[in-house]
FISERO-855155 format. One line per 8 residues: their letters; for each residue z, y, x of C-alpha. Coordinates in Angstrom, 1 decimal, m for minus. Example, Ala and Ser with C-alpha at 12.3 -4.5 7.8 and 13.67 -1.06 7.14 Angstrom:
BEGIN
AS> 7.8,m4.5,12.3; 7.1,m1.1,13.7;
//
This chain:
BEGIN
XXXXXXXX> 35.9,118.6,m92.7; 38.5,120.4,m94.8; 39.2,124.1,m94.3; 42.7,125.4,m95.2; 42.5,129.1,m94.2; 42.7,131.6,m91.4; 45.3,134.1,m90.2; 44.4,137.1,m88.1;
XXXXXXXX> 46.1,139.3,m85.5; 45.9,143.0,m85.5; 42.9,144.8,m84.1; 43.4,146.2,m80.5; 41.3,149.2,m79.5; 39.4,149.1,m76.2; 38.6,152.7,m75.9; 37.9,155.8,m77.9;
XXXXXXXX> 34.4,154.6,m78.7; 35.6,152.4,m81.5; 35.3,149.0,m79.8; 38.2,146.6,m80.6; 39.4,143.0,m80.4; 41.6,140.6,m82.4; 42.7,136.9,m82.5; 41.9,134.6,m85.4;
XXXXXXXX> 43.6,131.2,m86.0; 41.7,128.8,m88.4; 43.5,125.7,m89.7; 41.3,122.6,m90.1; 41.3,118.8,m90.7; 38.4,116.5,m89.9; 38.9,114.6,m93.2; 38.4,115.7,m96.8;
XXXXXXXX> 41.7,116.0,m98.6; 41.9,114.2,m101.9; 44.6,113.6,m104.6; 45.3,110.3,m102.9; 46.0,111.9,m99.5; 49.6,111.6,m98.6; 49.3,113.6,m95.3; 46.9,115.8,m93.4;
XXXXXXXX> 46.0,115.7,m89.6; 45.9,119.4,m89.0; 44.7,121.4,m85.9; 44.0,125.0,m85.1; 40.9,126.7,m83.8; 41.7,130.0,m82.0; 38.8,132.5,m81.9; 38.5,135.8,m80.2;
XXXXXXXX> 36.6,138.4,m82.3; 35.1,141.5,m80.5; 33.9,144.4,m82.7; 31.4,146.2,m80.4; 28.6,147.4,m82.6; 25.4,145.7,m83.5; 23.6,144.4,m80.4; 26.2,145.6,m77.9;
XXXXXXXX> 26.9,143.2,m75.0; 30.1,142.0,m73.6; 31.0,140.3,m70.3; 34.1,139.2,m68.6; 34.8,136.9,m65.7; 38.5,136.4,m65.9; 40.2,136.6,m69.4; 43.5,135.1,m70.1;
XXXXXXXX> 44.7,133.3,m73.3; 48.2,132.0,m74.0; 49.5,130.3,m77.3; 52.8,129.2,m78.6; 54.6,128.3,m81.8; 54.3,125.1,m83.9; 51.8,123.4,m81.6; 53.7,124.3,m78.5;
XXXXXXXX> 52.9,126.6,m75.5; 49.6,126.5,m73.7; 48.8,128.9,m70.8; 46.8,129.4,m67.8; 43.6,129.4,m69.7; 40.9,131.5,m67.9; 37.3,131.9,m68.5; 34.3,134.1,m68.8;
XXXXXXXX> 33.0,135.9,m71.8; 29.3,136.9,m72.1; 27.2,137.7,m75.2; 25.9,140.2,m77.7; 27.4,141.2,m81.0; 25.7,139.9,m84.1; 24.4,141.6,m87.3; 28.0,142.4,m88.3;
XXXXXXXX> 28.7,144.0,m84.9; 31.1,141.3,m83.9; 30.9,138.8,m81.1; 33.0,135.6,m81.5; 34.2,133.1,m78.9; 36.3,129.9,m79.5; 39.2,130.2,m77.1; 41.2,127.0,m77.9;
XXXXXXXX> 41.3,124.1,m80.2; 44.7,122.5,m80.5; 45.6,118.9,m80.8; 46.1,117.3,m84.3; 49.4,117.0,m85.9; 50.2,114.9,m89.0; 51.9,116.9,m91.7; 53.1,115.2,m94.9;
XXXXXXXX> 51.8,116.6,m98.2; 54.0,117.4,m101.2; 53.5,117.9,m104.9; 54.4,121.3,m106.2; 55.8,122.9,m103.1; 54.6,124.0,m99.7; 54.0,121.2,m97.3; 55.0,123.3,m94.3;
XXXXXXXX> 55.3,126.8,m92.9; 53.7,126.9,m89.5; 54.5,129.7,m86.8; 51.6,130.7,m84.6; 51.7,133.0,m81.5; 48.9,133.9,m79.1; 48.1,136.5,m76.5; 44.6,137.3,m75.2;
XXXXXXXX> 43.9,139.8,m72.4; 41.9,140.8,m69.4; 38.7,141.3,m71.4; 36.2,143.8,m70.1; 33.2,145.4,m71.8; 29.9,145.7,m70.0; 29.5,149.0,m68.3; 33.2,149.8,m68.5;
XXXXXXXX> 35.3,147.8,m66.1; 38.1,150.3,m66.0; 39.6,149.1,m69.2; 40.5,145.7,m70.7; 41.2,144.4,m74.1; 44.6,142.9,m74.9; 45.3,141.3,m78.4; 48.2,139.4,m79.8;
XXXXXXXX> 48.9,137.1,m82.8; 52.4,136.4,m84.2; 52.3,135.0,m87.8; 53.0,132.2,m90.1; 50.7,130.0,m92.1; 51.8,128.3,m95.3; 50.3,124.9,m96.0; 50.4,124.6,m99.7;
XXXXXXXX> 51.1,121.5,m102.0; 49.4,118.2,m102.3; 46.5,118.0,m104.7; 47.4,116.6,m108.1; 45.6,113.8,m109.8; 43.9,114.8,m113.1; 46.6,115.5,m115.7; 47.4,112.9,m118.3;
XXXXXXXX> 45.5,113.2,m121.6; 47.8,114.6,m124.3; 48.8,112.6,m127.3; 47.7,114.5,m130.4; 48.6,114.1,m134.1; 47.5,116.4,m136.8; 48.4,116.9,m140.4; 48.1,119.5,m143.2;
XXXXXXXX> 50.2,120.8,m146.1; 47.0,121.0,m148.1; 45.8,124.2,m146.6; 47.3,125.0,m143.2; 46.2,122.8,m140.2; 48.8,121.7,m137.7; 48.6,119.6,m134.5; 51.5,118.1,m132.6;
XXXXXXXX> 51.1,117.6,m128.8; 53.1,115.1,m126.7; 52.9,113.5,m123.3; 53.7,116.6,m121.3; 54.3,116.3,m117.5; 56.2,119.5,m116.8; 57.6,118.9,m113.3; 55.3,120.6,m110.7;
XXXXXXXX> 56.9,118.4,m108.0; 55.4,115.3,m109.6; 51.9,114.2,m109.8; 49.6,115.1,m112.8; 51.5,118.3,m113.5; 50.5,120.1,m116.7; 50.0,123.7,m115.7; 48.4,124.6,m119.1;
XXXXXXXX> 47.1,123.2,m122.4; 43.9,124.0,m124.2; 43.7,123.3,m128.0; 40.6,123.4,m130.2; 39.5,122.6,m133.8; 36.3,121.5,m135.4; 35.8,123.4,m138.5; 33.2,122.0,m140.9;
XXXXXXXX> 31.3,120.4,m138.0; 31.5,123.3,m135.5; 34.0,123.4,m132.6; 35.7,126.8,m132.7; 38.9,128.7,m131.9; 39.8,127.2,m128.5; 43.2,128.5,m127.4; 45.2,128.4,m124.1;
XXXXXXXX> 48.8,127.8,m125.4; 50.8,127.4,m122.1; 52.1,124.1,m120.8; 55.2,123.6,m122.9; 53.8,124.1,m126.4; 54.3,121.0,m128.6; 52.6,122.3,m131.7; 49.9,124.6,m132.9;
XXXXXXXX> 48.9,125.8,m136.4; 45.7,127.2,m137.8; 45.8,129.0,m141.1; 42.1,128.6,m141.7; 42.1,125.5,m143.8; 40.4,125.3,m147.2; 40.6,122.6,m149.8; 38.4,119.5,m149.7;
XXXXXXXX> 37.7,119.7,m146.0; 38.0,117.6,m142.9; 39.1,119.1,m139.6; 39.3,117.6,m136.2; 41.8,118.9,m133.6; 42.0,118.1,m130.0; 43.9,119.1,m126.9; 43.6,118.8,m123.1;
XXXXXXXX> 46.0,119.4,m120.2; 44.9,121.2,m117.1; 46.1,122.7,m113.8; 44.5,124.9,m111.2; 45.0,122.4,m108.4; 44.5,124.7,m105.4; 45.1,123.8,m101.9; 45.8,126.4,m99.3;
XXXXXXXX> 43.4,129.3,m99.6; 40.4,127.1,m100.4; 39.7,127.2,m104.1; 39.4,123.8,m105.9; 38.0,123.9,m109.4; 40.5,123.6,m112.2; 41.3,119.9,m113.0; 41.4,119.1,m116.7;
XXXXXXXX> 42.1,115.9,m118.7; 39.8,114.6,m121.3; 40.0,116.1,m124.7; 42.6,114.1,m126.5; 43.3,112.7,m129.9; 40.4,113.6,m132.0; 43.0,113.7,m134.8; 41.4,114.2,m138.2;
XXXXXXXX> 43.2,116.4,m140.6; 42.5,116.5,m144.3; 43.1,119.2,m146.8; 43.6,118.4,m150.5; 40.5,116.5,m151.6; 38.4,117.4,m154.6; 38.7,115.1,m157.6; 35.9,112.6,m158.2;
XXXXXXXX> 33.2,113.7,m160.6; 31.3,111.9,m163.4; 34.1,109.4,m164.2; 32.8,107.0,m166.8; 34.3,104.0,m168.5; 32.0,101.5,m170.3; 32.4,98.1,m171.8; 29.9,95.6,m170.5;
XXXXXXXX> 27.2,94.5,m172.8; 27.4,90.9,m171.7; 31.2,90.7,m172.1; 32.7,93.6,m174.0; 36.3,92.7,m172.8; 35.2,93.9,m169.3; 35.5,97.6,m168.7; 33.6,99.1,m165.8;
XXXXXXXX> 34.9,102.4,m164.4; 32.5,104.3,m162.1; 32.7,107.7,m160.5; 31.0,109.9,m157.8; 32.9,110.9,m154.7; 32.6,114.6,m153.7; 35.5,114.6,m151.1; 34.3,114.3,m147.5;
XXXXXXXX> 37.8,113.1,m146.5; 38.2,110.5,m149.2; 39.0,107.0,m147.8; 40.1,105.4,m151.0; 40.6,106.0,m154.7; 43.4,105.2,m157.1; 42.5,104.2,m160.7; 44.8,104.9,m163.7;
XXXXXXXX> 44.7,104.0,m167.4; 46.1,105.8,m170.4; 46.6,103.7,m173.5; 46.1,105.6,m176.8; 49.3,105.8,m178.7; 51.5,104.7,m175.8; 51.4,107.7,m173.4; 51.8,107.9,m169.7;
XXXXXXXX> 49.3,107.0,m166.9; 49.6,103.6,m165.4; 48.2,102.9,m161.9; 45.8,100.0,m161.8; 45.4,99.9,m158.0; 43.3,101.4,m155.3; 39.8,100.7,m154.0; 37.5,101.9,m151.2;
XXXXXXXX> 34.4,101.8,m153.4; 33.4,104.0,m156.3; 33.8,101.4,m159.0; 36.6,99.4,m160.7; 36.7,96.7,m163.4; 39.4,95.8,m165.8; 39.8,93.3,m168.6; 40.8,94.7,m172.0;
XXXXXXXX> 41.0,93.5,m175.6; 38.4,94.3,m178.2; 40.8,96.8,m179.9; 41.7,98.9,m176.9; 40.7,102.6,m176.8; 42.0,103.5,m173.4; 40.8,106.3,m171.2; 40.8,106.2,m167.4;
XXXXXXXX> 41.3,108.6,m164.5; 40.6,108.5,m160.7; 42.1,110.3,m157.7; 40.7,110.6,m154.2; 43.0,109.8,m151.3; 42.7,110.8,m147.7; 43.9,108.6,m144.9; 46.9,110.9,m144.3;
XXXXXXXX> 48.0,110.8,m147.9; 46.4,113.9,m149.4; 45.7,113.3,m153.1; 43.3,115.0,m155.5; 44.1,115.8,m159.1; 43.1,113.2,m161.7; 39.5,113.2,m163.0; 39.5,111.6,m166.5;
XXXXXXXX> 36.9,109.6,m168.4; 36.3,109.8,m172.1; 38.2,107.1,m174.0; 36.3,103.8,m174.4; 35.5,102.8,m178.0; 36.7,99.5,m179.4; 34.6,96.5,m178.2; 33.9,94.8,m181.5;
XXXXXXXX> 30.5,93.8,m182.6; 29.5,94.6,m186.2; 31.3,92.4,m188.6; 29.9,89.2,m190.0; 29.1,89.1,m193.7; 31.6,87.7,m196.1; 31.3,83.9,m196.5; 31.7,84.2,m200.3;
XXXXXXXX> 31.8,86.9,m203.0; 33.0,85.8,m206.4; 33.2,87.9,m209.6; 35.5,87.5,m212.5; 33.8,89.4,m215.3; 35.6,90.0,m218.5; 33.8,93.2,m219.5; 32.3,96.2,m217.8;
XXXXXXXX> 35.8,97.7,m217.8; 37.3,94.6,m216.1; 35.4,93.3,m213.1; 37.4,91.6,m210.4; 36.0,90.7,m207.0; 37.4,87.9,m204.7; 36.0,87.6,m201.1; 36.5,85.3,m198.2;
XXXXXXXX> 35.5,85.4,m194.5; 37.6,88.4,m193.4; 38.2,88.7,m189.7; 41.4,90.8,m189.6; 42.7,90.3,m186.0; 41.9,93.5,m184.0; 42.2,91.7,m180.7; 39.2,89.5,m181.7;
XXXXXXXX> 35.6,90.3,m182.0; 33.9,91.5,m185.2; 36.9,93.0,m186.8; 36.8,93.9,m190.5; 38.3,97.4,m190.1; 37.3,98.8,m193.5; 35.7,97.3,m196.6; 33.0,98.7,m198.8;
XXXXXXXX> 31.4,97.5,m202.0; 28.3,98.2,m204.1; 27.5,97.1,m207.6; 23.9,96.2,m208.4; 22.9,96.6,m212.1; 19.3,95.6,m213.0; 18.3,96.1,m209.4; 19.9,99.6,m209.1;
XXXXXXXX> 22.9,100.1,m206.9; 26.0,102.0,m208.3; 27.5,104.0,m206.9; 25.0,105.0,m204.2; 25.1,107.5,m201.4; 21.4,107.7,m201.5; 21.2,106.9,m197.8; 22.8,103.7,m196.9;
XXXXXXXX> 26.0,101.7,m197.1; 28.9,102.3,m197.4; 28.5,102.9,m201.1; 32.2,103.0,m201.9; 35.3,102.4,m199.9; 37.8,99.7,m200.9; 40.3,100.0,m198.1; 41.3,98.1,m195.0;
XXXXXXXX> 39.3,95.0,m194.1; 42.4,92.8,m194.9; 41.7,93.2,m198.7; 40.5,89.9,m200.2; 40.4,90.9,m203.9; 40.0,94.1,m205.8; 38.9,95.4,m209.2; 36.0,97.6,m209.9;
XXXXXXXX> 36.2,100.7,m212.0; 34.5,100.9,m215.5; 30.7,101.1,m215.4; 29.0,102.0,m218.7; 25.7,101.2,m217.1; 26.3,97.5,m217.7; 24.6,97.0,m221.1; 23.9,93.9,m223.1;
XXXXXXXX> 21.1,91.7,m221.8; 21.7,92.9,m218.2; 21.9,91.3,m214.8; 24.3,92.4,m212.1; 26.0,91.4,m208.9; 28.4,92.8,m206.2; 27.7,93.3,m202.5; 30.4,93.6,m199.9;
XXXXXXXX> 30.1,95.0,m196.3; 32.8,95.3,m193.6; 32.8,98.2,m191.2; 34.2,98.8,m187.7; 33.5,101.3,m184.9; 30.4,99.3,m184.0; 28.8,99.8,m187.4; 28.3,98.3,m190.9;
XXXXXXXX> 28.2,94.5,m191.0; 26.0,92.2,m192.9; 25.9,92.3,m196.7; 27.7,89.5,m198.5; 26.6,89.2,m202.2; 27.9,87.4,m205.2; 25.9,85.3,m207.5; 24.1,87.1,m210.3;
XXXXXXXX> 26.2,87.7,m213.4; 24.9,88.5,m216.9; 26.0,90.3,m220.0; 25.5,89.0,m223.5; 21.8,88.3,m224.2; 20.1,89.5,m227.4; 20.0,87.1,m230.4; 17.2,84.6,m230.3;
XXXXXXXX> 14.7,84.3,m233.2; 14.7,81.2,m235.3; 13.5,78.1,m233.5; 10.4,76.1,m234.5; 11.4,72.7,m235.9; 8.9,70.1,m237.2; 8.7,66.4,m238.0; 6.3,64.4,m235.9;
XXXXXXXX> 3.7,62.8,m238.3; 6.1,62.9,m241.2; 8.4,60.5,m239.4; 11.9,60.7,m238.3; 11.3,62.7,m235.0; 11.8,66.4,m235.1; 10.7,68.7,m232.3; 12.9,71.8,m231.9;
XXXXXXXX> 11.4,74.7,m229.9; 13.9,77.6,m229.1; 12.6,81.2,m229.0; 14.9,83.2,m226.7; 14.6,87.0,m226.7; 16.9,87.9,m223.8; 15.7,89.0,m220.3; 17.9,86.5,m218.4;
XXXXXXXX> 18.0,83.1,m220.1; 18.7,79.9,m218.3; 19.0,77.5,m221.2; 19.4,77.3,m225.0; 21.9,75.4,m227.0; 20.4,73.5,m230.0; 22.5,73.0,m233.2; 21.8,71.2,m236.5;
XXXXXXXX> 23.1,71.1,m240.0; 22.3,67.9,m242.0; 21.9,68.2,m245.8; 24.0,71.4,m245.8; 26.9,70.0,m243.7; 28.5,71.9,m240.8; 26.4,72.6,m237.7; 26.9,70.4,m234.7;
XXXXXXXX> 25.6,70.9,m231.2; 22.8,68.5,m230.3; 22.4,69.5,m226.7; 21.2,72.2,m224.2; 17.7,72.5,m222.9; 16.3,74.7,m220.0; 14.4,77.7,m220.9; 10.8,76.8,m221.9;
XXXXXXXX> 11.8,73.3,m223.0; 12.0,71.6,m226.4; 14.6,69.4,m228.0; 13.7,66.2,m229.8; 15.9,65.2,m232.7; 15.9,62.2,m235.1; 16.2,62.9,m238.9; 15.7,60.3,m241.6;
XXXXXXXX> 12.8,61.2,m243.9; 15.1,61.5,m246.9; 17.3,64.2,m245.2; 17.0,67.9,m245.0; 17.9,69.5,m241.6; 18.5,73.1,m240.5; 18.3,74.1,m236.8; 19.7,77.1,m235.0;
XXXXXXXX> 19.8,78.0,m231.3; 22.1,80.0,m229.0; 20.8,81.4,m225.6; 22.8,80.9,m222.4; 22.4,83.0,m219.1; 22.4,81.4,m215.7; 25.1,81.8,m213.1; 28.6,80.6,m212.4;
XXXXXXXX> 30.0,82.3,m215.5; 27.2,82.4,m218.1; 27.1,84.7,m221.1; 26.1,83.3,m224.5; 24.1,85.1,m227.2; 24.8,85.1,m230.9; 23.3,82.2,m233.0; 19.7,82.5,m234.2;
XXXXXXXX> 18.6,82.3,m237.8; 17.9,78.8,m239.1; 14.8,76.8,m239.3; 14.5,74.1,m242.0; 13.0,70.6,m241.8; 12.6,69.0,m245.3; 12.6,65.3,m246.4; 9.3,63.5,m246.6;
XXXXXXXX> 8.1,62.0,m249.9; 4.4,61.7,m249.4; 1.8,61.9,m246.7; m2.0,61.8,m247.1; m4.3,62.9,m244.4; m7.1,60.3,m245.1; m8.4,61.2,m248.6; m8.2,65.1,m248.5;
XXXXXXXX> m10.7,66.6,m246.1; m9.1,69.0,m243.6; m5.6,68.1,m244.5; m3.4,66.4,m241.9; m0.1,66.2,m243.6; 1.5,67.0,m247.0; 5.2,67.2,m247.2; 6.5,66.6,m250.7;
XXXXXXXX> 9.8,66.5,m252.5; 10.6,64.7,m255.7; 8.8,67.2,m257.9; 6.9,69.6,m255.6; 4.9,70.0,m252.3; 6.8,71.8,m249.6; 4.4,72.1,m246.7; 0.7,71.4,m245.9;
XXXXXXXX> m0.4,71.0,m242.2; m3.9,71.0,m240.7; m4.7,70.6,m237.1; m1.1,71.0,m236.2; m0.7,74.2,m238.0; 1.2,75.0,m241.2; m1.2,76.4,m243.8; 1.1,76.4,m246.8;
XX> 4.8,76.5,m247.4; 6.3,75.9,m250.9;
//
């Protein structure tokens, strides 16, 4: 049953003792009224109320009750009243229940204004039959509007200028004569995870702004529509929509931290850029590159993860930057990486190093094997050299290469300065290293070169058994001798070269027994450009005129001329020379 309200007539006094009476008209329906109810079957229950005092009785055998108004006239109703007042001092009796009438319900305006009249008399109190009550009712009852359905949920959008938070509201139903009327709007915000600052902003507000925003934050705003939805005098709880939108709002995000750019070890043309996100509202990231010597940041694209890979040449020294992006377009400042170094590996050693040595004041170096394209691996960026003399490096830093700088790695030949350390009878060579940002490359060295050796001593030259074969043994004195040149003068004629023998070897010559021969040697160093010593003193081999090793005990050979003995040999040794 639905109850809509009650109207009352005025109190009518019975006597000077304070007793009184009035008529009440209560409006009812046997069905519950909902938002789907298009009408109501309404009836009225008339009740007499007798204010007598707690426990006081009342009796009457012939009261009258007459009604009129919206439900029409009804008269001739008589009856008895008998009872005792309750705890409130009032005795109540239903006098009439009207028939039902169907009344259409309306949104936003009164459904009907109902006129009610009634007259109640002839009521006597116990013990006092001389007086009677008479009460009247002449009033109107206003049947209010139809219940609304729950208001529509608002449409909510939100955005920020970087700091201030704003929400826009749409979807208002502002006509109270239509269903789902918006009587009011509530707005609320979630600030760093906590719902706070709920406001009642009226029913026509289309926007609301909070000035509480701080950078690098995510807010959530929402709104709901509501209306009081009351029917008659019976309170119905406020009807509200669902909270709407859950629109996230972002303030300016913080830039990423720990931005790093590194070349891959496995493939140094691949650059991996990584960073750490510290912005709770970041949905994506934009990656930029700055090329050294070119200027200006170039966007490489966006990603939703915290890494990015780009292909670069070995020579690139770019640096990178990353910004954080929120879904609504808020952008952080750029966070930059350090510049990547070039990707070259250390250079390869020279394929050849060749010296052109004229003197210690004129040493020229020619090299091959340079890699001079900076876009390729193992670039020769700079070139260094070091001269080794007798196992000692000149010049020397005392630590490591480079010993001395030549210039760019494109150089293929260069001259060395004068070095007085290169003495006679010395060994030397040149080492070359290329350098780039990855470090010093392998050492490429020349062959050993040699300065002029010291003059050899006179060779040993002797006939074999007084015959025509002469064994010549060179006696080099230099430190670095690869071979010796053997020369001969026959009977005082000019010297001719007989041949060249390796160090430690002998040379066998043929000289007739009647001839005198002189032998000299000249030492030659090893290497591609050998040095030659001065010529040694001579060694003489005389003609043979007699030989007797059988009749003189202990004598192997006697070498004689026409008139004298020149040499006596025993056991392979010369014991006398004339």
